[in-house]
Kinemage of the C-alpha trace (Angstrom):
@kinemage 1
@onewidth
@group {chain A} dominant
@subgroup {mainchain}
@vectorlist {calphas} color= white
{ca met a 1} P 0.801 94.983 55.388
{ca ser a 2} L -2.662 94.661 54.693
{ca ile a 3} L -5.197 97.768 53.204
{ca ser a 4} L -8.763 97.855 53.204
{ca ala a 5} L -11.185 99.220 50.872
{ca val a 6} L -14.491 101.481 51.220
{ca leu a 7} L -17.177 100.900 48.383
{ca pro a 8} L -20.104 103.268 48.551
{ca leu a 9} L -22.327 102.001 47.260
{ca lys a 10} L -26.090 102.447 45.461
{ca ala a 11} L -27.866 99.270 44.104
{ca thr a 12} L -30.029 101.364 41.369
{ca gly a 13} L -26.556 104.030 41.970
{ca ser a 14} L -26.257 107.852 39.576
{ca tyr a 15} L -27.468 108.826 36.577
{ca gly a 16} L -29.531 104.961 36.814
{ca ala a 17} L -26.523 102.843 36.619
{ca asp a 18} L -26.350 99.472 37.255
{ca asp a 19} L -24.341 99.998 40.325
{ca leu a 20} L -24.946 96.167 41.374
{ca asn a 21} L -23.595 94.410 38.596
{ca arg a 22} L -20.926 96.844 38.086
{ca ala a 23} L -19.405 96.527 41.241
{ca his a 24} L -20.142 92.043 40.125
{ca ile a 25} L -17.178 93.105 37.376
{ca leu a 26} L -14.995 94.952 39.950
{ca phe a 27} L -14.963 92.073 42.462
{ca lys a 28} L -14.719 89.876 39.554
{ca ser a 29} L -11.478 91.705 38.284
{ca leu a 30} L -10.210 92.183 41.744
{ca thr a 31} L -10.152 88.332 42.776
{ca ile a 32} L -7.905 87.875 39.199
{ca phe a 33} L -5.600 91.125 39.633
{ca ala a 34} L -5.685 91.656 43.701
{ca glu a 35} L -2.958 89.735 45.690
{ca pro a 36} L -4.805 86.727 47.420
{ca asn a 37} L -5.485 88.311 51.342
{ca leu a 38} L -3.829 91.627 50.252
{ca phe a 39} L -7.484 93.466 51.433
{ca ser a 40} L -8.017 93.229 55.525
{ca glu a 41} L -12.162 94.540 54.912
{ca phe a 42} L -13.501 95.307 52.335
{ca tyr a 43} L -16.027 97.523 53.359
{ca val a 44} L -20.272 98.005 51.095
{ca val a 45} L -22.265 101.328 52.573
{ca val a 46} L -25.477 101.475 51.230
{ca pro a 47} L -28.569 102.748 51.835
{ca asp a 48} L -30.376 100.640 54.741
{ca asp a 49} L -33.067 99.116 53.348
{ca glu a 50} L -30.347 97.289 50.572
{ca val a 51} L -28.717 95.922 53.279
{ca ile a 52} L -29.850 92.753 52.694
{ca leu a 53} L -30.048 92.937 49.059
{ca val a 54} L -26.257 93.844 48.310
{ca lys a 55} L -25.759 90.685 51.157
{ca glu a 56} L -27.357 88.162 49.468
{ca thr a 57} L -26.423 89.529 46.016
{ca phe a 58} L -22.396 89.767 46.945
{ca ser a 59} L -22.530 87.314 49.065
{ca arg a 60} L -20.904 84.920 46.115
{ca trp a 61} L -17.659 86.882 46.682
{ca asn a 62} L -16.570 84.916 49.562
{ca thr a 63} L -12.581 85.190 48.786
{ca leu a 64} L -13.291 88.846 49.104
{ca pro a 65} L -13.669 90.235 52.477
{ca ile a 66} L -16.690 92.410 52.360
{ca ile a 67} L -18.909 93.512 54.965
{ca val a 68} L -21.801 94.987 53.815
{ca ile a 69} L -23.039 98.060 56.435
{ca pro a 70} L -25.848 100.474 56.305
{ca glu a 71} L -25.175 103.899 55.601
{ca ser a 72} L -26.884 104.887 58.789
{ca gln a 73} L -24.025 102.748 61.437
{ca leu a 74} L -21.070 105.081 59.646
{ca leu a 75} L -23.239 108.395 59.270
{ca pro a 76} L -26.045 108.282 61.547
{ca glu a 77} L -27.026 111.979 60.592
{ca leu a 78} L -28.125 111.970 57.218
{ca lys a 79} L -31.779 109.987 58.341
{ca asn a 80} L -31.775 114.692 59.233
{ca tyr a 81} L -30.484 114.931 55.319
{ca pro a 82} L -33.507 112.485 53.203
{ca lys a 83} L -32.473 114.794 50.557
{ca met a 84} L -28.503 114.878 50.342
{ca arg a 85} L -27.490 113.818 46.826
{ca gly a 86} L -26.568 110.371 45.640
{ca trp a 87} L -22.857 111.319 45.376
{ca arg a 88} L -22.373 113.686 48.215
{ca lys a 89} L -23.214 111.140 50.509
{ca gln a 90} L -21.083 109.008 49.106
{ca gln a 91} L -17.926 111.810 49.045
{ca leu a 92} L -19.126 111.411 52.724
{ca ile a 93} L -18.895 108.042 52.975
{ca lys a 94} L -15.405 108.195 52.435
{ca ile a 95} L -14.169 109.850 54.782
{ca ala a 96} L -15.809 108.955 57.755
{ca ala a 97} L -15.312 105.377 56.618
{ca ser a 98} L -11.750 106.182 58.591
{ca lys a 99} L -14.406 105.138 61.432
{ca leu a 100} L -14.267 101.650 60.592
{ca ile a 101} L -11.484 101.147 59.265
{ca ser a 102} L -8.230 98.654 60.947
{ca ser a 103} L -5.220 99.448 59.207
{ca asp a 104} L -2.807 102.344 58.037
{ca phe a 105} L -4.711 102.852 54.644
{ca tyr a 106} L -7.344 102.313 52.393
{ca leu a 107} L -8.327 102.535 48.942
{ca thr a 108} L -11.852 104.265 47.965
{ca phe a 109} L -14.267 101.994 44.609
{ca asp a 110} L -16.528 103.257 43.188
{ca ala a 111} L -18.490 100.404 41.357
{ca asp a 112} L -17.563 101.857 37.785
{ca ile a 113} L -14.162 100.593 38.508
{ca val a 114} L -12.081 97.841 36.800
{ca ala a 115} L -8.459 96.721 38.005
{ca leu a 116} L -6.556 96.085 35.262
{ca arg a 117} L -3.618 94.404 35.984
{ca lys a 118} L -1.788 91.964 38.866
{ca phe a 119} L -1.340 94.054 41.896
{ca ser a 120} L -0.081 93.929 45.280
{ca glu a 121} L 0.808 95.613 48.520
{ca lys a 122} L 3.789 96.889 47.828
{ca asp a 123} L 2.608 98.303 44.206
{ca leu a 124} L 0.227 100.719 46.585
{ca ile a 125} L 2.299 101.170 49.604
{ca val a 126} L 5.697 102.174 49.211
{ca ser a 127} L 7.822 102.382 52.492
{ca gly a 128} L 4.936 102.814 54.608
{ca lys a 129} L 3.715 105.913 52.166
{ca ala a 130} L 0.246 104.840 49.717
{ca ile a 131} L 0.892 106.257 46.392
{ca leu a 132} L -1.214 109.558 45.250
{ca gln a 133} L -1.413 110.782 42.003
{ca tyr a 134} L -1.802 113.771 41.135
{ca glu a 135} L -3.703 116.222 38.898
{ca pro a 136} L -3.992 120.137 37.932
{ca arg a 137} L -6.083 121.547 40.632
{ca asn a 138} L -6.764 124.402 38.241
{ca arg a 139} L -8.631 121.477 36.317
{ca his a 140} L -11.204 122.041 39.228
{ca pro a 141} L -10.662 125.545 40.872
{ca lys a 142} L -13.982 125.831 42.664
{ca trp a 143} L -13.302 122.133 44.463
{ca trp a 144} L -9.868 123.291 45.932
{ca lys a 145} L -11.147 126.720 46.441
{ca ala a 146} L -15.147 125.580 48.606
{ca ser a 147} L -12.351 122.953 50.405
{ca ala a 148} L -10.242 125.318 51.362
{ca arg a 149} L -13.324 127.610 52.918
{ca leu a 150} L -15.083 125.135 54.624
{ca leu a 151} L -11.500 124.337 56.123
{ca lys a 152} L -10.381 128.025 57.056
{ca thr a 153} L -6.779 127.262 55.064
{ca ser a 154} L -6.035 128.703 51.608
{ca his a 155} L -6.357 127.085 48.360
{ca lys a 156} L -3.132 127.984 47.430
{ca ile a 157} L -0.855 125.964 50.127
{ca gly a 158} L 1.204 123.502 49.437
{ca asp a 159} L 1.736 123.536 45.903
{ca lys a 160} L -0.566 125.056 44.293
{ca thr a 161} L -0.335 124.181 41.053
{ca arg a 162} L -1.203 120.557 41.777
{ca gly a 163} L -4.081 118.817 43.341
{ca met a 164} L -5.080 115.001 44.300
{ca ser a 165} L -7.548 113.109 41.627
{ca val a 166} L -10.240 111.249 41.983
{ca thr a 167} L -11.069 107.068 42.984
{ca pro a 168} L -10.068 105.343 42.862
{ca ala a 169} L -7.502 106.694 45.553
{ca ile a 170} L -5.631 105.298 48.652
{ca leu a 171} L -6.210 107.323 51.812
{ca ala a 172} L -4.196 107.248 54.906
{ca thr a 173} L -6.593 106.786 57.927
{ca lys a 174} L -5.113 109.801 60.396
{ca ile a 175} L -5.354 112.474 58.022
{ca cys a 176} L -9.292 111.255 57.315
{ca gln a 177} L -9.489 111.332 61.093
{ca lys a 178} L -7.930 114.797 61.287
{ca leu a 179} L -9.903 116.110 58.782
{ca met a 180} L -13.146 115.560 60.940
{ca thr a 181} L -12.095 116.998 63.833
{ca asp a 182} L -10.804 119.673 62.036
{ca ile a 183} L -14.479 120.874 61.156
{ca gln a 184} L -15.481 119.216 64.204
{ca ser a 185} L -14.274 121.880 65.693
{ca gln a 186} L -15.704 125.050 64.139
{ca ser a 187} L -19.193 123.840 65.941
{ca lys a 188} L -20.355 122.992 69.557
{ca lys a 189} L -23.716 122.551 67.914
{ca tyr a 190} L -22.883 120.236 65.186
{ca thr a 191} L -20.893 116.919 63.934
{ca trp a 192} L -18.545 117.847 61.162
{ca ala a 193} L -21.084 115.586 59.336
{ca glu a 194} L -23.794 117.874 59.448
{ca ile a 195} L -21.597 121.208 59.001
{ca ile a 196} L -20.978 119.885 55.516
{ca cys a 197} L -25.031 118.546 55.248
{ca asn a 198} L -25.873 121.841 56.547
{ca leu a 199} L -24.818 123.912 53.676
{ca his a 200} L -26.730 121.690 51.021
{ca ile a 201} L -30.431 122.715 52.621
{ca pro a 202} L -31.930 125.298 50.520
{ca ser a 203} L -34.512 126.563 52.149
{ca asn a 204} L -31.704 127.162 55.283
{ca pro a 205} L -31.850 131.037 55.188
{ca arg a 206} L -28.008 130.994 56.546
{ca asn a 207} L -26.830 129.618 52.837
{ca trp a 208} L -28.611 132.520 50.986
{ca trp a 209} L -24.983 133.999 52.496
{ca ile a 210} L -21.960 133.793 49.957
{ca gly a 211} L -19.836 132.547 52.324
{ca asn a 212} L -22.061 129.562 53.148
{ca tyr a 213} L -22.637 129.670 48.899
{ca leu a 214} L -18.792 129.422 47.949
{ca lys a 215} L -18.679 126.395 50.290
{ca leu a 216} L -20.538 123.968 48.808
{ca lys a 217} L -18.567 122.626 45.364
{ca trp a 218} L -16.334 121.095 48.095
{ca thr a 219} L -15.073 117.110 47.343
{ca glu a 220} L -13.916 114.882 49.808
{ca tyr a 221} L -10.420 115.143 48.457
{ca ser a 222} L -9.661 118.429 47.797
{ca leu a 223} L -10.620 118.324 51.679
{ca tyr a 224} L -8.444 114.875 52.391
{ca tyr a 225} L -5.054 116.862 50.231
{ca leu a 226} L -5.398 119.989 51.519
{ca cys a 227} L -5.999 118.322 54.855
{ca ser a 228} L -2.647 116.950 54.882
{ca gln a 229} L -0.733 119.857 54.152
{ca lys a 230} L -2.966 122.057 56.518
{ca his a 231} L -0.974 120.092 59.001
{ca asp a 232} L 2.200 118.888 57.345
{ca leu a 233} L 0.702 115.824 57.159
{ca phe a 234} L 0.931 114.665 53.663
{ca asp a 235} L 4.962 113.636 53.418
{ca arg a 236} L 4.320 111.488 55.867
{ca tyr a 237} L 1.790 109.519 54.714
{ca his a 238} L 1.966 109.582 50.835
{ca ile a 239} L 4.264 109.262 47.574
{ca glu a 240} L 3.764 111.033 44.051
{ca ala a 241} L 2.714 107.963 41.701
{ca gly a 242} L 4.096 107.938 37.933
{ca thr a 243} L 7.448 109.280 38.416
{ca asp a 244} L 10.690 107.202 37.224
{ca ser a 245} L 10.847 105.351 39.968
{ca leu a 246} L 7.517 104.493 40.614
{ca pro a 247} L 5.312 104.250 37.506
{ca gln a 248} L 2.893 102.401 38.390
{ca leu a 249} L -0.784 104.691 38.634
{ca leu a 250} L -3.943 104.067 40.691
{ca phe a 251} L -6.081 105.096 37.578
{ca val a 252} L -5.911 105.382 33.656
{ca asn a 253} L -8.471 107.505 31.031
{ca asp a 254} L -7.840 104.943 28.677
{ca thr a 255} L -12.060 104.844 28.472
{ca leu a 256} L -12.907 108.025 27.826
{ca asp a 257} L -13.819 106.870 24.394
{ca tyr a 258} L -15.802 104.299 25.249
{ca asp a 259} L -16.788 103.072 21.440
{ca asn a 260} L -13.759 103.238 20.722
{ca trp a 261} L -12.237 102.207 23.148
{ca asp a 262} L -9.930 99.245 22.787
{ca pro a 263} L -9.422 97.228 26.010
{ca ala a 264} L -6.450 94.847 24.423
{ca asn a 265} L -4.483 98.658 25.072
{ca ser a 266} L -5.246 98.521 28.506
{ca phe a 267} L -5.061 94.869 29.810
{ca ile a 268} L -1.451 94.418 29.347
{ca asp a 269} L 1.561 94.325 31.939
{ca thr a 270} L 2.828 97.720 30.354
{ca asn a 271} L 0.227 99.793 31.148
{ca pro a 272} L 1.300 101.766 34.040
{ca gly a 273} L -2.577 102.106 35.669
{ca leu a 274} L -4.015 100.004 38.448
{ca phe a 275} L -7.490 100.576 37.140
{ca cys a 276} L -9.678 101.374 34.776
{ca ile a 277} L -12.933 103.763 35.372
{ca ile a 278} L -15.559 102.752 33.303
{ca gly a 279} L -17.758 105.968 34.149
{ca ser a 280} L -21.797 105.361 34.769
{ca lys a 281} L -21.813 108.339 33.076
{ca thr a 282} L -21.763 106.582 29.851
{ca ala a 283} L -25.097 105.298 30.506
{ca thr a 284} L -23.420 101.842 29.035
{ca asn a 285} L -25.261 98.464 30.349
{ca pro a 286} L -22.890 96.755 33.075
{ca lys a 287} L -23.702 93.338 30.452
{ca asn a 288} L -21.903 95.310 27.496
{ca val a 289} L -19.268 96.339 29.468
{ca trp a 290} L -18.223 92.757 30.960
{ca glu a 291} L -18.858 91.560 26.823
{ca lys a 292} L -16.571 94.025 25.767
{ca ile a 293} L -14.015 93.196 28.510
{ca tyr a 294} L -14.343 89.386 29.470
{ca pro a 295} L -11.910 87.701 27.435
{ca phe a 296} L -9.077 89.508 29.371
{ca leu a 297} L -10.575 89.417 32.830
{ca ser a 298} L -12.409 85.595 32.563
{ca pro a 299} L -12.057 84.303 28.967
{ca asp a 300} L -13.887 81.102 31.044
{ca asp a 301} L -16.603 83.174 32.285
{ca pro a 302} L -19.159 85.505 29.673
{ca his a 303} L -22.418 85.145 31.938
{ca leu a 304} L -20.782 86.312 34.888
{ca leu a 305} L -24.032 88.547 35.127
{ca gln a 306} L -26.421 86.563 33.673
């Protein structure tokens, strides 16, 4: 079984991050650690005016099945919401990508993710189910309450203490499609994406209503997870990561204290994490990141980003 992937990207990302060069590090780590031919397709979704630049920049990664597409191809609705925050657009893209995906599951990436060790399809999909990493719902309670309101369900559905963690994640194509249908069913006038985008127009008087205001903190994964619980789909498509029988985790937070982070402790086979997140919020220059980690990825290629 192969798996697909999606990476929403803007050449200059949030917080002024250099996401083009961050993505080079991600791709390099995947060519080193991912099983050959693991990905059947790797969609990179970018603003329309960046398609040519990104295609040219990423053409060097010809061993990965990268397909660069404009946001308008995936979500034509976005042209009507030019002030939509990039963070929100990325979340919509990760859900909408299911319309393009040919496989049962797909991995979601951000540009600040790095693979840490060898992994294959068997590490990601176990007995036909994708591993899922939990985090407590009370870590971000507003996410769950807002998403539940959007889905017209309870934020306590399922095990109310457990929620789904953040990117990287593995999504089931059919759950995402069910999620879009679920939201779409609430309106005959608007698409599912428009229903969500309309919440983020400050000038819309409807958004002064407390009911709409309380939906604003939705996230793609809280929507996805609650939808899977609402329709009793979770156990059909997912299995818990980080257990005695499945010790692998999708990611570890080794890099939270970046200045004191020792990559040697991350790039070891005994690390349960398949990926780490070297967050763009740290404002760390990608070249500095590469200088710190290249000995563990590609010791013969210290000039990757030059």
